[in-house]
LUMTI-78151 format. One line per 8 residues: number of its first residue (from 1); their letters; for each residue x, y, z of N, C-alpha, C, CB. Coordinates in steps of 0.1 Angstrom, whole numbers, plus 5000, padded with zeros to 4 digits. Each point is the difference from the previous one (the first is absolute). Glycine has a CB too. Example, Ala and Ser with C-alpha at 12.3 -4.5 7.8 and 13.67 -1.06 7.14 Angstrom:
BEGIN
1> as> 5132,4943,5078,4991,5012,5000,5009,5012,5000,4981,4988,5012 | 5015,5023,4981,5009,5011,5000,4992,5011,5008,5012,4994,4978
This chain:
BEGIN
1> malrrkvi> 7977,2234,7191,5010,4990,5000,5008,5003,4983,4984,4980,5019 | 5004,5016,4974,5012,5004,4983,5006,5009,5000,4988,4995,4985 | 5003,5018,5020,5007,5013,5000,5018,4998,5005,4972,5014,5008 | 5026,4978,5005,5014,5002,5006,5009,4990,4994,4990,5010,5022 | 5011,4980,4975,5008,4993,4985,5004,5014,4989,4981,4973,5001 | 5008,5025,4997,5008,5009,4993,5015,5012,4997,4977,4992,5003 | 5015,5012,5014,5015,5007,5005,5006,4997,5004,4997,5011,5003 | 5005,4978,5001,5011,4990,5007,5003,4997,4986,4992,4988,5027
9> asmvgllf> 5003,5009,4965,5010,4995,4984,5008,5010,4999,4983,4990,4983 | 5012,5023,5019,5005,5012,4991,5012,5003,5005,4979,5010,4994 | 5017,4989,5018,5017,5002,5013,5009,4989,4992,4988,5003,5031 | 5006,4986,4970,5011,4988,4994,5013,5002,4992,4981,4991,4998 | 5004,5014,4990,5008,5007,4986,5009,5008,5002,4984,4998,4989 | 5011,5014,5015,5004,5011,5002,5014,4998,5011,4974,5010,4993 | 5031,4982,5014,5008,4999,5007,5006,4994,4997,4992,5005,5011 | 5002,4980,4973,5015,4991,4990,5007,5011,4992,4986,4974,4993
17> lsqvlagc> 5007,5034,5001,4998,5014,4985,5012,5008,5012,4964,5005,4983 | 5033,4994,5028,5018,5013,5005,5011,4991,4998,4991,5017,5025 | 5004,4970,4981,5013,4995,5006,5010,4997,4986,4988,4988,5024 | 5002,5012,4967,5008,5002,4982,5004,5011,5001,4987,4988,4985 | 5009,5021,5017,5006,5007,4996,5013,4998,5004,4983,5010,4998 | 5017,4992,5017,5009,5011,5008,5014,4988,4995,4982,5016,5027 | 5017,4968,4966,5008,4989,5001,5001,5009,4984,4992,4973,5021 | 5002,5033,4969,5010,5010,4985,5003,5008,5009,4989,5002,4975
25> raparrpa> 5008,5005,5032,5011,5011,5006,5009,4997,5005,4988,5011,5002 | 5017,4974,5001,5010,4994,5013,5012,5005,4990,4987,4973,5016 | 5025,5032,4991,5008,4997,4991,5011,4987,4998,4995,5023,5002 | 5010,4976,4983,5004,4986,4997,5014,5000,5009,4988,4998,4974 | 5011,4987,5029,5013,4998,5013,5015,5004,4988,4986,4973,5020 | 5028,5026,4992,5006,5007,4982,5008,4982,5004,5007,5041,4994 | 4996,4959,4995,5010,4988,4997,5011,4998,5008,4994,5001,4980 | 5007,4987,5027,5010,4994,5015,5017,5014,4989,4988,4954,5011
33> vqeptlsl> 5023,5049,4996,5010,5004,4993,5011,4982,5002,4995,5035,5007 | 5011,4964,4975,5007,4999,4996,5015,4995,5005,4983,5012,4990 | 5018,4977,5019,5017,5002,5008,5005,5002,4988,5004,4983,5022 | 5009,5026,4976,5011,5009,4985,5005,4988,4999,5011,5028,5003 | 4997,4971,4984,5006,4992,4997,5015,5007,5000,4978,4989,4988 | 5036,5010,5015,5008,5009,4995,5016,4994,4992,4986,5017,5022 | 5021,4989,4968,5011,4990,4992,5008,5010,5013,4996,4990,4963 | 5014,4993,5037,5011,5005,5010,5010,4998,4993,4992,4996,5020
41> yvnqtgev> 5020,5012,4977,5017,4999,4999,5006,4988,5009,5001,5026,4995 | 4999,4967,5000,5012,4987,5012,5016,5011,4992,4984,4959,5001 | 5021,5046,5012,5016,5000,4993,5012,4996,4999,4992,5011,5002 | 5006,4975,5002,5008,4991,5003,5001,4995,4986,4994,4996,5024 | 4994,5003,4975,5002,4992,4989,4997,5007,4976,4989,4980,5031 | 5004,5029,4982,4993,5012,4980,4986,4991,4997,5030,5004,4980 | 4966,4992,5034,4988,4992,4988,4988,5009,5005,5008,4970,4997 | 4980,5027,5000,4987,5010,5004,4988,4993,5000,5009,5019,4991
49> krlkieey> 4991,4975,5024,4986,4994,5003,4987,5012,4999,5014,4980,5016 | 4978,5009,4986,4985,5011,5005,4991,4991,5005,4999,5016,4981 | 4995,4994,5037,4999,4995,5011,4988,5007,5002,5024,4993,5007 | 4966,4996,5001,4998,5009,5009,5001,5008,5007,4997,4991,4995 | 4998,5024,5017,5002,5002,5006,5004,4993,5011,4991,5012,4988 | 5002,4981,5022,4997,4987,5009,5015,4992,4999,4970,4998,4994 | 5032,4997,4994,5009,4993,5000,5013,5003,4997,4985,4991,4998 | 5018,5021,5003,5015,5013,4996,5002,4996,5011,4997,5024,4985
57> lpavvaae> 4991,4981,5029,5003,5010,5012,5007,4987,5010,4977,5023,4997 | 5021,4972,5004,5008,4991,5014,5012,4999,4998,4983,4987,5005 | 5029,5010,4979,5013,5002,4996,5008,5015,5003,4992,4982,4982 | 4994,5029,5022,5008,5012,5005,5003,5001,5013,4991,5011,4984 | 4993,4982,5022,5002,4999,5013,5008,4999,5008,4989,4994,4995 | 5015,4991,5003,5011,4993,5007,5011,5005,4999,4991,4983,4998 | 5011,5026,4985,5015,5004,5000,5002,5012,5008,5003,4991,4979 | 4983,5018,5022,5005,5014,5010,5001,4996,5013,4989,5016,4988
65> mepswpln> 5001,4974,5021,5002,4992,5011,4997,4991,5007,5003,5012,4998 | 5005,4988,5013,5001,4981,5008,4993,4996,5002,5013,4998,5009 | 4983,4989,4980,4987,4994,4996,5003,4993,5013,4995,4999,4972 | 5008,4998,5038,4993,4994,5009,4996,5011,5017,5013,4976,4985 | 4989,5034,5007,4998,5017,5017,4984,4992,4994,5022,5037,5003 | 4966,4971,5007,4984,5001,5002,4992,4998,4990,5005,5014,5015 | 4988,4979,4981,4992,5003,4986,4994,5011,5002,4995,4979,4992 | 5001,5032,5015,4996,5011,4999,5012,5009,5000,4979,4993,5010
73> alaaqail> 5030,5006,4990,5010,5012,4991,5000,4989,4987,5020,5016,5021 | 4981,4978,4972,5000,4997,4986,4992,5005,4996,5009,4985,5000 | 4979,5011,5007,4983,5008,4991,4999,5015,4999,4986,4983,5011 | 5025,5022,4996,5000,5014,5003,5011,5006,4990,4991,4998,5025 | 5016,4993,4970,5010,4997,4989,4992,4998,4990,5019,4991,5012 | 4976,5004,4985,4993,4992,4988,4990,5012,4993,5000,4972,5013 | 4995,5034,4996,4991,5014,4998,5009,5008,4994,4985,4999,5019 | 5022,5004,4986,5013,5011,4997,5008,4999,4988,5003,5001,5025
81> artftmkk> 4996,4986,4969,5009,4997,4989,4985,5000,4987,5027,4982,5017 | 4959,5013,4989,4990,5000,4988,5000,5016,4996,4983,4977,5009 | 5021,5036,5003,4994,5011,4997,5013,5001,4992,4982,5009,5020 | 5029,4986,4983,5006,5009,4996,5006,4992,4984,5004,5013,5027 | 4990,4977,4972,5003,4986,4980,4984,5008,4989,5007,4959,5018 | 4982,5052,4992,4990,5003,4995,5006,5015,4992,4983,4984,5018 | 5020,5023,4994,5010,5015,4998,5005,5003,4986,5009,4996,5023 | 5005,4997,4982,5005,4995,4988,4997,4995,4990,5007,4999,5011
89> iqeggvka> 4987,4993,4988,4987,5000,4983,4996,5006,4993,4993,4994,5006 | 4998,5019,5005,4998,5007,4995,5010,5009,4997,4982,4993,5008 | 5025,5011,4997,5011,5012,4995,5005,4992,4987,5009,5011,5026 | 4993,4977,4970,5002,4997,4989,5012,4991,5000,4989,5019,4992 | 5012,4971,5017,5009,4990,5003,5011,5001,5001,4990,4991,4993 | 5020,5005,5006,5016,4998,4991,5003,4997,4991,5006,4997,5011 | 4995,5023,4978,4997,5005,4985,5011,4993,4993,4991,5025,5004 | 5023,4970,5010,5006,4990,4992,5006,4991,4993,4994,5009,5006
97> hgtdasts> 4990,4982,5000,5005,4988,4992,4987,4999,4993,5018,4986,5017 | 4967,5030,4983,4991,4995,4993,4986,4988,5008,5025,5007,4982 | 4982,4993,5030,4988,4990,5010,4999,5011,5016,5012,4968,4990 | 4976,5019,5012,4990,5010,5014,5015,5001,5014,4965,4983,4995 | 5040,5004,5007,5016,5005,5013,5007,4989,4991,4993,5006,5033 | 5018,4990,4976,5011,4995,5003,5006,4993,5010,4999,5014,4988 | 5008,4979,5009,5004,4992,5015,5012,5006,5005,4990,4978,4994 | 5011,5030,5000,5013,5012,5005,4995,5013,5009,5013,4995,4977
105> veefqayn> 4996,5001,5039,4993,5012,5011,5005,5016,4993,5003,4981,5028 | 5006,5019,4966,5003,5013,4994,4989,5008,4989,5023,4990,5005 | 4968,4997,4992,4991,5006,4989,4988,4998,5006,5012,4996,4979 | 4983,4997,5027,4989,4996,4998,5002,4997,5023,4997,4986,4961 | 4998,5002,5040,5001,4991,5015,5009,4990,4998,4976,5003,5008 | 5027,4999,5009,5007,4982,5000,4995,4986,4999,5011,5011,5013 | 4994,4982,4978,4989,4986,4997,5010,4989,4999,4979,5013,4983 | 5017,4977,5026,5006,4985,5000,4993,4992,5009,5022,5006,4996
113> parvndnv> 4968,4978,4988,4999,4994,5006,4999,4991,5008,5000,5010,4990 | 5017,4990,5007,5005,4984,5011,4994,5010,5018,5035,4984,4981 | 4961,5022,5021,5006,5003,5019,4985,4999,4995,5027,5018,5015 | 4962,4980,4981,4986,4995,5005,4996,4991,5005,4997,5010,4989 | 4992,4990,5020,4994,4993,5009,4989,4996,5000,5013,5006,5008 | 4980,4988,5007,4987,5000,4997,4996,5013,5007,4997,4974,4998 | 5008,5031,5014,4997,5016,5005,5001,5009,4995,5005,4996,5014 | 5005,5006,4976,4996,5005,4986,4987,5006,4998,5014,4983,4993
121> rravemtr> 4986,5000,4998,4985,4997,4990,4989,5003,5008,5009,4982,4987 | 4993,5020,5031,4988,4996,5003,4994,5019,5005,5006,4965,5011 | 5008,5043,4986,4996,5010,5002,4997,5012,4986,5012,4990,5024 | 4989,5006,4965,5000,5008,4987,4985,4989,4999,5032,5010,4986 | 4963,4982,5017,4986,4995,5001,4990,5007,5004,5009,4984,5002 | 5001,5017,5010,4986,5008,5016,4996,5012,4994,5013,4993,5025 | 4996,5012,4967,4998,5016,4998,5002,5004,4984,5011,5003,5025 | 4984,4988,4967,4994,4998,4991,4993,5013,4996,5001,4978,5007
129> gqvikykg> 5004,5030,4978,4994,5006,4994,5003,5016,5011,4981,4976,4986 | 5023,5024,5028,4999,5008,5009,5013,5016,4992,4993,4972,5024 | 5001,5038,4973,5010,5008,5001,4994,5013,5006,5012,4988,4980 | 5006,5025,5018,4998,5015,5013,4999,5006,4989,5016,5001,5024 | 4963,5012,4981,5006,5006,4990,4999,5012,5010,4994,4988,4975 | 5005,5025,5018,4996,5014,5002,5001,5004,4998,5000,5002,5005 | 4982,5004,4996,4993,5011,4994,4995,4989,4982,5018,5028,5017 | 4984,4957,4988,4997,4996,4986,5008,4999,4991,4984,5007,5005
137> nyinawfh> 5033,4995,4998,5012,4997,4993,5008,4987,5005,5001,5025,4996 | 5003,4969,4999,5010,4989,4999,5011,5009,5017,4999,4991,4962 | 5009,5009,5051,5008,5006,5006,5011,5003,4993,4991,4993,5017 | 5022,5008,4985,5013,4990,4993,5007,4998,5018,5010,5014,4966 | 4987,4966,5027,5002,4991,5020,5009,4998,5002,4986,4988,5004 | 5017,5024,5004,5021,5005,5001,5000,4987,5014,5007,5040,4995 | 5005,4955,5004,5001,4992,5009,5016,5001,5008,4980,4986,4985 | 5026,5006,5029,5013,5002,4996,5000,4986,5014,5009,5034,4988
145> asggprta> 5005,4968,5018,5004,4987,5011,4998,5010,5010,5020,4982,4991 | 4986,5024,5012,4994,5007,5019,5006,5015,4992,5007,4977,5030 | 4981,5029,4978,5002,5017,5004,5009,5004,5014,4973,5004,4989 | 5031,4987,5017,5006,5002,5006,4991,5008,5016,5019,4997,4975 | 4984,5012,5033,4985,5005,5012,4990,5001,4989,5011,5018,5023 | 4987,4986,4967,4991,5010,4994,5001,4995,4986,5003,5021,5016 | 4987,4980,4973,4998,5004,4986,5004,5018,4997,4977,4978,4999 | 5022,5016,4987,5001,5017,4994,4988,5002,5000,5018,5002,4984
153> asavegln> 4988,5013,5018,4981,5011,4999,4994,5003,4986,5007,5017,5022 | 5003,4977,4965,4996,5003,4987,5009,4992,4991,4991,5022,5006 | 5006,4983,4983,5008,4987,4988,5009,5009,4998,4981,4984,4985 | 5020,5031,5019,5007,5009,4997,5015,5000,5006,4977,5010,4996 | 5022,4987,5019,5007,4999,5008,5004,4985,5001,4992,5020,5010 | 5004,4975,4987,5003,4982,4998,5011,4996,4986,4971,4996,5009 | 5023,5009,4986,5004,4995,4980,4996,5016,4996,4989,4968,4992 | 5009,5043,5004,5005,5011,4992,4991,4999,4988,5025,5000,5009
161> frrepapy> 4965,4994,5002,4985,4996,4985,4992,5014,4999,4991,4969,5007 | 5014,5034,4976,4988,5014,5003,4993,4997,4986,5015,5025,5016 | 4984,4961,4976,4987,5005,4991,4990,4999,5002,5009,4998,4987 | 4979,4998,5023,4992,5000,5007,5001,5007,5011,4996,4984,4991 | 4991,5018,5019,4998,5001,5012,4996,4987,5011,4994,5022,4988 | 5012,4979,5014,4999,4984,5011,4997,4999,5012,5015,4995,4991 | 4969,5013,5014,4999,5005,5014,4993,4989,5005,4999,5026,4998 | 5006,4966,4998,4999,4988,5009,5005,4991,5005,4990,5004,4993
169> iqsvpdpg> 5022,5004,5009,5010,4993,5008,5004,5011,5011,5009,4984,4981 | 4994,5009,5030,4995,5008,5012,5018,4992,5007,4962,5001,5002 | 5035,5006,5013,5010,4992,5010,4999,4996,5012,5009,5010,4991 | 4990,4974,5006,5001,4999,5011,5014,4992,5008,4974,5002,4994 | 5018,4996,5023,5016,4993,5002,4996,4982,4993,5011,5019,5030 | 5003,4976,4972,4997,4989,4989,5001,4987,5013,5013,5013,4971 | 4978,4986,5032,4998,4991,5012,5013,4987,4997,4968,5007,5005 | 5034,4991,4980,5016,4985,5000,5012,5008,5007,4997,4985,4970
177> maittpen> 5003,5024,5031,5012,5001,5009,5007,4995,5005,4994,5009,5002 | 4993,4988,5006,5005,4991,5014,5006,4987,4996,4979,5008,5015 | 5012,4981,4977,5003,4992,4999,5011,4993,4986,4979,5005,5016 | 5027,5009,4973,5006,4997,4990,5014,5000,5004,4982,5007,4986 | 5031,4984,5008,5008,4994,5002,5011,5013,5000,4989,4974,4991 | 5022,5024,5018,5009,5012,5008,5003,5007,4985,5015,4987,5025 | 4991,5009,4968,5004,5011,4990,4991,5010,4992,5016,4983,4998 | 4970,5014,5006,4996,5013,4993,4989,5005,5007,5007,4993,4979
185> kswtatfn> 4999,5006,5041,4995,5007,5009,5012,5010,4999,4986,4982,5015 | 5031,5012,4988,5013,5013,5001,5006,4993,4990,5005,5011,5026 | 5002,5000,4963,5009,4993,4984,5009,5008,5001,4983,4993,4983 | 5029,5000,5014,5013,5016,4996,5001,4991,4983,5025,5010,5033 | 4979,5002,4959,5009,5001,4981,5011,5008,5000,4979,5000,4984 | 5029,4995,5016,5010,5009,4996,5003,4999,4988,5009,5001,5019 | 4995,5010,4972,5002,5002,4989,5016,5007,4999,4972,5001,4997 | 5036,4992,4993,5010,5012,5001,4994,5015,4989,5024,4977,5004
193> taevaaav> 4985,5029,4996,4998,5015,4993,4992,4998,4988,5023,5010,5007 | 4993,4984,4989,4996,4996,4982,4992,4994,4995,5016,5000,4997 | 4974,4994,5010,4988,4994,4998,4992,5008,5001,5006,4982,5007 | 4993,5032,5005,4987,5005,4995,4998,5011,4994,4995,4989,5015 | 5020,5015,4980,5004,5005,4988,4994,4996,4988,5018,5000,5010 | 4980,4991,4990,4996,4993,4991,4981,4997,4998,5027,4992,5003 | 4975,5004,5007,4983,5003,5003,4995,5015,4999,5001,4981,5017 | 5001,5029,4988,4998,5019,4995,4999,5003,4987,5014,5006,5015
201> rkvtgqdp> 4998,4985,4975,5001,5005,4987,4989,4991,4996,5025,5008,4996 | 4968,4979,5003,4991,4990,4997,4988,5013,5003,5012,4970,5007 | 4983,5035,5004,4994,5010,5004,4997,5006,4991,5009,5000,5018 | 5001,5006,4986,4996,5017,4995,5008,5004,4983,5001,5008,5033 | 5008,4988,4968,5009,4999,4987,5006,5014,5004,4986,4984,4978 | 5021,5017,5034,5010,5012,5006,5012,4988,5005,4980,5024,5011 | 5033,4983,4993,5011,4996,5009,4993,5007,5015,5026,5001,4979 | 4975,4992,5036,4998,5000,5005,5013,5011,5002,4981,4980,5002
209> gtitavsi> 5030,5016,4994,5013,5002,5001,5009,4996,5017,4992,5020,4979 | 5014,4983,5027,5009,4991,5010,4989,5003,5019,5033,5008,4981 | 4965,4977,5017,4990,4997,5008,5004,4998,5012,4989,4993,4984 | 5011,5021,5026,5002,5002,5011,4990,4996,5009,5013,5015,4992 | 4978,4992,5008,4988,4986,5010,4990,5007,4993,5007,4992,5029 | 4983,4995,4972,4986,4997,4999,4988,5008,5010,5011,4977,4991 | 4983,5028,5007,4987,5005,5013,4988,5000,4992,5014,5017,5018 | 4969,4977,4995,4992,5007,4992,4996,5013,4995,4998,4983,5008
217> aakgpsgr> 4996,5020,4984,4997,5015,4995,4985,5005,5005,5016,4996,4977 | 4978,4990,5019,4984,5000,5005,4994,4988,5005,4996,5015,4984 | 4994,4982,5028,4991,4992,4998,4981,5000,4999,5025,4993,5010 | 4973,4995,4990,4985,5002,4997,4993,5002,5014,5000,4985,4978 | 4988,5009,5026,4989,5000,5009,5002,4991,5012,4986,5005,4981 | 5022,4983,5015,4999,4985,4999,5018,5000,5014,4984,4991,4963 | 5023,5016,5030,5016,5007,5001,5007,4990,4996,5000,5015,5018 | 4996,4987,4967,5007,4991,4982,5012,5012,5000,4973,4989,4978
225> atqlkvgk> 5037,5004,5012,5007,5013,4997,4992,5004,4984,5028,4993,5015 | 4974,5020,4987,4996,5001,4978,5004,5002,4998,4991,5004,4992 | 5020,5010,5010,5012,5001,4998,5015,4997,5005,4985,5012,4993 | 5026,4984,5002,5011,4996,5007,5010,5016,4987,4994,4962,5012 | 5013,5044,4998,5019,5003,4993,5008,4990,5007,5001,5028,4998 | 5002,4972,4988,5010,4994,4995,5014,5010,4992,4978,4980,5000 | 5030,5019,5009,5011,5011,4990,4992,5013,5001,5010,4981,4980 | 4988,5026,5005,4996,5014,4998,4983,4998,4999,5025,5010,4985
233> ltvdasal> 4973,4982,5013,4986,4993,4992,4989,4996,5006,5013,4994,4988 | 4977,5008,5012,4990,4992,5008,4989,4993,4993,5005,5017,5016 | 4998,4969,4990,4991,4992,4986,4990,4998,5013,5017,4984,4977 | 4971,5006,5009,4986,4994,5009,5010,4991,5006,4974,5000,4985 | 5025,4994,5026,4998,4994,5016,4996,4980,4989,4984,5032,5026 | 5004,4969,4971,4993,4991,4994,5004,4998,4984,4982,5006,5020 | 5025,4997,4974,5008,4996,4988,5015,5002,5003,4980,5007,4984 | 5021,4991,5030,5016,5000,4999,5002,4987,5001,5008,5021,5010
241> rlalgsdr> 4984,4975,4999,4994,4982,5005,5000,4988,4990,4981,5013,5015 | 5011,4993,4979,5003,4993,4984,5014,5002,4999,4978,5007,4986 | 5024,5000,5010,5017,5000,4991,5009,4994,5008,4998,5022,4990 | 5003,4981,5024,5009,4995,5004,4997,4985,5009,5009,5026,4999 | 4973,4967,4994,5000,4983,5003,4991,5003,5013,5028,4988,4989 | 4959,5008,5007,4992,5002,5012,5001,4984,5010,4981,5019,4983 | 5025,4971,5013,5001,4999,5007,5016,5001,5007,4977,4992,4991 | 5026,5012,5010,5014,5009,5009,4997,5012,5014,5011,4999,4973
249> lrstlltg> 4980,5009,5012,4991,5008,5003,4994,5002,5012,4999,4998,4982 | 4994,4997,5025,4986,4994,5000,4989,5009,4998,5009,4984,5015 | 4994,5026,4997,4983,5008,4996,5013,5016,4998,4968,4985,5021 | 5026,5022,4978,4997,5014,5003,4993,5003,5016,4997,5001,4972 | 5002,4990,5039,4999,5004,5012,5010,5003,5007,4985,4990,4997 | 5022,5015,4999,5016,5007,5006,5008,5003,5020,4989,5017,4973 | 5011,4974,5028,5005,5009,5008,5011,5007,5006,4987,4992,5000 | 5024,5000,4996,5014,5010,4995,5008,5000,4989,5002,5000,5019
257> ittgngrv> 5011,5009,4983,5004,4993,4987,5015,5013,5003,4971,4987,4979 | 5044,5003,5024,5008,5003,4999,5011,4995,4985,4990,5003,5027 | 5021,5007,4975,5007,5006,4988,5014,4998,5009,4980,5019,4984 | 5027,4970,5007,5014,5004,5003,5011,4987,4995,4989,5015,5022 | 5023,4985,4972,5004,4994,4994,4998,4994,4988,5003,5001,5018 | 4992,5007,4971,4992,4996,4992,4992,4994,5003,5012,5001,4990 | 4984,4994,5017,4981,5000,5006,4998,5004,4999,4995,4997,5009 | 4983,5001,4987,4988,5004,5006,4993,4984,5009,4998,5023,4978
265> tfkgegyg> 4998,4982,5038,4991,4991,5004,4993,5003,5002,5007,4991,5004 | 4974,5003,4988,4993,5002,5006,4991,4990,5013,5005,5015,4979 | 4984,4989,5032,5000,4996,5007,4979,4998,4999,5031,5010,5011 | 4962,4986,4989,4986,4998,4996,4995,4993,5005,5003,5004,4986 | 4983,4998,5011,4992,4993,5008,4989,4992,4991,5006,5018,5017 | 4987,4968,4981,4992,4996,4990,5005,4994,4989,4988,5016,5006 | 5003,4982,4982,5007,4991,4985,4990,5005,4997,5013,4977,4999 | 4987,5031,4988,4994,5005,4987,4994,5011,5003,4997,4980,4989
273> hgvgmsqw> 4996,5028,5000,5003,5014,4996,4984,5004,5016,5013,5001,4961 | 4984,4987,5045,4987,5006,5003,4987,5007,5003,5013,4994,4997 | 4985,5006,4988,4985,5005,4999,4986,4990,5003,5012,5015,4982 | 4984,4984,5016,4986,4987,5001,5002,4994,5008,4995,4995,4981 | 5004,4989,5021,4999,4987,5008,5011,5002,5002,4985,4985,4994 | 5022,5013,5021,5009,4989,5006,4998,4980,4992,4996,5021,5029 | 5014,4979,4972,4992,4984,4997,5007,4991,5013,4998,4999,4967 | 5012,5010,5040,4997,4993,5014,4991,5012,5015,5029,4983,4991
281> gakalaeq> 4963,5022,5006,4994,5010,5005,4987,4987,4989,5020,5033,5006 | 4978,4960,4985,4984,4995,4998,5005,4987,5007,4987,5010,4975 | 5024,4980,5027,5003,4990,5007,4998,5005,5012,5013,4990,4986 | 4986,5018,5025,4999,5006,5006,4984,5002,5002,5024,5007,4995 | 4973,4998,4999,4981,4998,5001,4993,4991,5003,4999,5010,4985 | 5010,4983,5004,4989,4986,4995,5005,4989,5014,5001,5002,4964 | 5010,5001,5043,5002,4993,5012,4990,5005,5014,5025,4997,4988 | 4965,5014,5010,4995,5002,5007,4985,4995,5001,5018,5015,4999
289> gkspqeii> 4982,4982,4988,4985,4997,4990,4995,5009,5000,4995,4982,5004 | 5010,5030,4987,4994,5010,4989,5000,4987,4989,5012,5029,5007 | 4977,4976,4985,4994,4997,4983,5014,5010,4989,4962,5001,5008 | 5031,4989,4983,5013,5007,4990,4993,5013,4994,5013,4976,4990 | 4972,5031,5016,4993,5008,4995,5004,5006,5008,4985,4994,4989 | 5016,5011,5024,5003,5004,5010,5015,5007,4999,4984,4983,5011 | 5024,5005,4986,5021,5003,4999,5000,5008,4988,5014,4974,5009 | 4978,5029,4980,5002,5011,4995,4991,5013,4999,5011,4984,4991
297> kyffkdve> 4983,5015,5018,4988,5010,5006,5011,5008,5008,4975,4984,5003 | 5032,5014,5006,5010,5003,5008,5010,5010,4988,4998,4974,5019 | 5007,5019,4978,5011,5007,4991,4994,5010,4989,5014,4978,5004 | 4976,5016,4993,4997,5013,4984,4984,5008,5009,5010,4978,4967 | 4991,5031,5031,4986,5006,5005,4991,5003,4988,5011,5013,5021 | 4978,4988,4988,4987,5006,4988,4998,4993,4984,5006,5023,5012 | 5001,4959,4990,4999,4992,4994,4985,4996,4996,5023,4997,5010 | 4977,4992,4981,4989,4993,4995,4999,4986,4996,4997,5020,4995
305> lvkaw> 5004,4970,5014,4998,4986,4994,4988,4996,4991,5012,4994,5020 | 4993,5008,4968,4993,4991,4989,5001,4990,4989,4994,5015,5007 | 4990,4975,4992,5003,4987,5000,5005,5008,4983,4982,4977,5020 | 5023,5014,4971,5001,5010,4984,4993,4988,4993,5026,5018,4998 | 4980,4970,5005,4994,4987,4991,4995,4988,5010,5017,5005,4979
C-alpha cells in the first residue's frame, strides 16, 4: 500500500510538473490592437481634428451612400470605407495638408456628418474593425454607383489603374441593374465639339484637330471602352470621361456615339468607373438577405475579411 501511495504521488507530481512546463512553453497572448486615431483636415474651415477611426467613418458612409438604404448595404460600405482609410494612411495620407485624411472627395473620400443617422451608426458599429485584405495587404476598396449589366473586369479596364496589381477585381453581373434609377440603366450625354477638344487637350496635351468623328478604339472584357478615337488622336477613355465630367459622361460602358452639327452624343449604361462594388448592387443583395461580408465577396474575389481591432 505504501509503495502504491508513493507511485501515485510521484505520478501526480510529474503531471503537475508537466503542466507547469507546458504553461511555460505556451506562447504569450498578443495584446489587443488599439483602434487607430487619425488626423483629419477639414477643408471647409482649415482646422485639423483628431478622431478615432470609428468616430470618423459614419460621416463617410453617410456621404457615400444613401443613409436610408438597407443596413447590410451600409455595413458593406463601412467595411470598404475603413479599408480605404487604412490603405491611404499606410500610403502617407494627404501630403498636401500633412494629415492622415481630409474631407475632400478629390483628396481622400466624401465626408458629411449632417447626413449621419442611427442606421449609419449601426452599420459602422456592427462591422467595427473589419477590413478587407488580399494576401495580407489592404485592397484598393473601389466602389461605384451602378455597374450596368456587369462590373469592370479589372482596375485597368475601368480606371486605367496600373500602379499596382489588383487581382481581386472581377467582372460579375450587377444585381443592382434591376432596381437602379432609369438614368443609370440608359443615359445620353451630348457635348459640343469644342468641349470635347478641350477635354482631349487636357488629357493628352495635344490638339485632336477638327472633330468629325468619335469612335471606340478598344474595349475591355466587360464591354467598357478603354480607348476612344477622337479626331486624329486616340485617348484613354476613363481619363476623357473625367475631363468631360464624370457626372455628365456617366460611364465608359458606351452603347453608341454619334457626331454631327458640332456635337458629340454618347449613349451608355451604368454610372461610375465600374470597378469593385456596385452600390446599387449592394442594395439589391442586401434586399435579398445577403450579409455585408457576402456582398463584399460577391464583388471582390479571393479576399479575406479581417478584424483589425
